[in-house]
C-alpha positions, 0 to 999 in steps of 0.5 A, spaced: 636 217 397 636 218 405 632 212 407 624 209 407 620 212 410 616 208 414 609 208 417 604 203 419 607 196 416 612 200 413 607 204 407 607 212 407 607 216 413 601 214 418 600 222 420 600 224 414 595 219 410 589 223 411 591 229 408 594 225 402 588 222 401 585 229 401 590 233 396 590 227 392 582 227 391 582 234 390 587 233 384 583 227 381 576 230 381 579 236 378 582 233 372 576 228 372 571 235 373 574 238 366 572 232 362 566 234 361 565 242 365 566 244 359 562 241 355 554 245 357 558 251 356 560 250 349 554 254 346 556 260 350 563 260 348 561 260 341 557 266 341 563 270 345 568 266 342 565 268 334 565 260 333 562 256 329 561 249 331 564 244 328 570 250 331 568 249 337 569 241 337 576 243 338 576 246 345 574 239 348 577 235 342 585 239 344 584 238 351 582 230 351 588 229 345 593 232 350 591 228 355 592 222 351 598 223 348 601 225 356 599 219 360 603 213 357 609 218 359 607 219 366 610 214 368 618 214 365 617 222 368 615 219 375 620 214 375 625 219 372 624 226 377 619 223 382 612 223 384 612 229 388 616 234 382 611 232 378 604 232 382 607 239 383 608 241 377 603 238 374 597 241 378 601 248 378 600 247 370 593 245 370 592 250 375 595 256 371 592 253 365 585 254 368 585 260 368 588 262 362 583 259 359 578 263 362 582 269 360 583 267 353 580 273 348 579 268 341 578 260 340 585 260 338 588 262 344 582 257 348 584 251 344 592 253 346 591 253 353 586 247 353 593 244 350 597 246 356 591 243 360 591 236 358 599 236 357 599 238 365 593 233 368 594 228 364 598 226 371 594 227 375 590 220 375 595 215 375 599 219 380 594 219 385 593 212 384 600 210 385 601 215 391 595 212 395 598 204 393 605 208 397 602 211 402 597 205 405 600 198 406 596 193 402 591 190 406 588 198 407 589 198 399 581 197 398 579 202 402 584 207 399 582 205 392 574 207 395 577 214 396 580 215 390 575 212 386 570 217 389 573 223 385 574 218 378 567 217 378 563 223 381 567 229 377 564 226 371 557 227 373 558 233 377 561 236 371 554 237 366 551 241 373 556 245 375 558 248 368 551 249 366 549 252 373 557 257 373 555 258 366 548 261 367 549 264 374 556 267 371 558 266 364 563 260 361 569 264 364 567 260 371 568 253 368 575 254 368 576 259 373 572 254 378 579 251 378 583 255 381 582 256 389 582 248 388 588 248 385 592 252 390 590 248 395 592 242 392 599 245 391 599 247 398 598 240 400 603 237 396 608 241 399 606 239 405 605 233 406 608 229 400 614 224 401 618 223 394 619 218 391 627 215 389 629 217 382 632 212 376 635 214 371 632 210 365 633 210 358 627 214 354 626 210 348 624 216 343 621 212 337 616 208 342 614 214 345 613 218 338 608 212 335 605 211 341 603 218 341 601 218 333 597 212 335 594 214 341 592 222 338 590 220 331 585 215 334 582 220 339 581 226 332 578 220 329 573 218 335 572 224 337 571 227 329 567 222 328 560 223 328 561 230 325 564 228 319 560 222 317 565 217 319 568 214 313 565 217 308 570 223 310 577 223 307 579 226 314 576 220 318 580 215 312 586 219 313 586 219 320 585 211 321 590 210 316 595 214 320 593 211 327 593 203 323 601 204 322 603 208 328 600 201 332 603 197 327 610 200 328 609 202 335 607 194 337 614 192 331 618 196 336 616 194 343 617 186 342 624 186 338 626 193 342 632 191 348 628 197 352 622 199 349 618 204 352 613 200 356 616 195 360 614 187 357 614 185 364 608 190 366 604 184 361 607 178 365 603 179 371 597 176 370 592 180 375 595 187 371 594 184 364 587 181 366 586 188 369 587 192 363 583 188 359 577 189 364 577 196 365 578 198 357 571 194 356 569 197 362 570 204 361 566 203 354 560 202 359 561 206 364 563 212 360 558 210 354 553 211 359 554 216 363 555 221 355 548 218 354 543 221 359 545 228 359 543 229 352 537 223 353 534 228 360 535 235 356 534 234 349 530 229 348 525 230 355 527 238 356 530 238 363 534 244 364 541 242 365 541 243 372 534 239 373 539 233 369 544 234 373 539 233 380 536 226 376 542 223 375 544 225 383 542 218 386 548 214 380 553 219 384 550 217 391 550 209 388 557 209 386 559 213 394 556 207 397 558 201 393 566 204 394 564 205 401 562 198 402 567 194 397 574 198 401 572 194 407 570 187 403 576 187 399 580 182 402 575 178 406 570 177 400 573 174 394 574 179 388 572 176 383 565 175 387 565 183 388 567 184 380 562 180 379 556 183 383 557 190 381 557 188 373 550 184 375 548 190 378 550 195 372 547 190 367 540 190 371 540 198 371 542 197 363 536 192 362 531 196 366 534 203 362 532 198 356 524 201 358 526 209 358 520 212 354 519 219 353 512 219 359 517 215 364 516 218 371 522 220 374 522 215 380 525 211 374 530 215 372 532 215 380 532 207 380 536 205 374 541 210 376 542 209 383 543 201 381 548 204 375 552 207 380 552 202 385 554 197 380 559 201 377 562 203 384 563 195 386 566 193 380 571 199 379 574 199 386 575 192 386 578 191 379 583 197 380 586 194 387 586 187 384 589 189 377 594 192 382 595 187 388 600 182 385 604 188 381 612 190 383 612 196 387 617 198 381 611 199 376 607 201 379 607 209 376 607 205 369 602 201 371 598 206 373 599 210 367 597 204 363 591 202 366 588 210 366 590 210 359 586 204 356 581 205 361 580 214 357 581 209 350 575 204 352 571 210 354 572 214 347 571 208 343 564 207 348 561 214 346 564 214 338 561 208 338 553 209 342 555 216 337 555 213 331 549 207 333 544 214 336 545 217 330 543 211 325 538 207 329 534 215 329 534 214 321 532 207 321 527 208 326 524 214 323 523 211 317 519 205 319 514 209 324 513 214 319 512 209 313 506 207 317 503 214 318 499 214 311 493 219 310 488 215 306 485 208 308 483 211 315 489 208 318 489 214 323 485 220 325 489 226 327 488 232 331 490 239 332 496 240 331 498 235 327 495 235 320 497 232 313 494 238 309 498 244 312 507 245 313 506 246 321 502 240 322 506 236 317 512 238 322 509 237 328 508 231 325 515 229 324 517 232 331 513 226 334 515 221 329 523 224 330 523 223 338 520 216 338 525 214 334 530 217 338 527 214 344 528 207 340 535 208 339 537 210 346 534 204 348 538 200 343 544 203 345 543 200 352 541 194 350 549 194 347 551 195 354 547 190 358 550 185 353 557 187 353 556 188 361 554 180 361 560 178 356 565 181 362 563 176 366 567 170 364 573 174 363 573 175 371 576 168 371 581 170 368 584 173 375 587 171 381 582 171 387 588 173 392 594 176 393 601 173 391 606 177 392 609 180 399 610 188 398 616 191 400 617 198 403 617 204 399 624 207 398 622 216 399 627 221 399 
């Protein structure tokens, strides 16, 4: 170690903060974008690779599982080898894997390279957070997290629109090739401007990491494949649930009894960090579950083209940008709990309005509700991220950011799986209820073309209308559930400390 890299207040290198922030944002957008950009390309990939729909789900599952398993290891790797080498290796590996995905000639190759992509990309989001916390003094952490949050929130929103445009105008391979030029720029930024943190020889708890990895992997596969396997009516899902439960029990028991566990318990002695982890897990359910519900609603139910659906959801991104900009300036001046509460309240209002969605709704209703939701989640997300780490000791920062993002990802996976299952179940229930009121006798209903009780075509047309209405009601039920869950988060804000209580120290650099 050659000393302390000092900037204003002893943090970072002030002349390079702008370039460090830009590099971090590019890396964050790359990783966040890839979570969703491949989704819309799957039908095209399926034909090109001669695979079944069930097989194609592994293109998404392999990436999600690999990234989830690697995320908790990020903190240990950063402490052991330094953030700069880890960040550099992650971007290079992610970029190289993206190019390989684009060149793949078989499904097996795509899945293999997606695993590599997930393993390499897992560190980008948590390390981006840690780097920005070190580059800025505590008084500017809110502004730093606002900039970082733009990349994390906008990535999943831009993914479907960009993926659809690239697939329609070029080919599915460009969904992966698009990462390469931005990856090269990020590598150059890291080489030119990133300082490195001190290295620490830490003992590696192999058993703890192995059990955590098995738990996360089994849980993610269960959540991802549950909808297509009819959940616990499938032997595969039952086996994955049993493996996840056993691995979690062994991991928890080992962590509580080991002298040097994989996850240091000192992390969770910090009240803000513990409370923030609970809240981000629940916020992840609302934020990403709602985001996952909107594209199929707009595209499959309302018939929007992919690009049009992306444009209809654009106000959400604009709302997030506005909220994050304002929140970054207000953090430190206004009680953080009030800002998070305002954000959650605005999100709840948007979800309440979304409960009135219908198959005949004007596009203006979509714009207004998505803007409000972006505004709410922007306020809540940035402020919660900042306050979670405001009292955490510097030496726990790398490990803390990896666990924070792991819980956010697990929450989002659970939220997406739960709302998808409820959507399917409620659609069936409502279809049965609606159909029971349509009878060909008693003068209760008069049908006009193309509907008819006497022809197959007429019955099919009638069934299609009933199914659409049933599915719309099921979407409304999901939004109602998210509304109630968002309101239930408000009392948990009392667990947070409103102000910083720990003074920070300069970060030791190499």
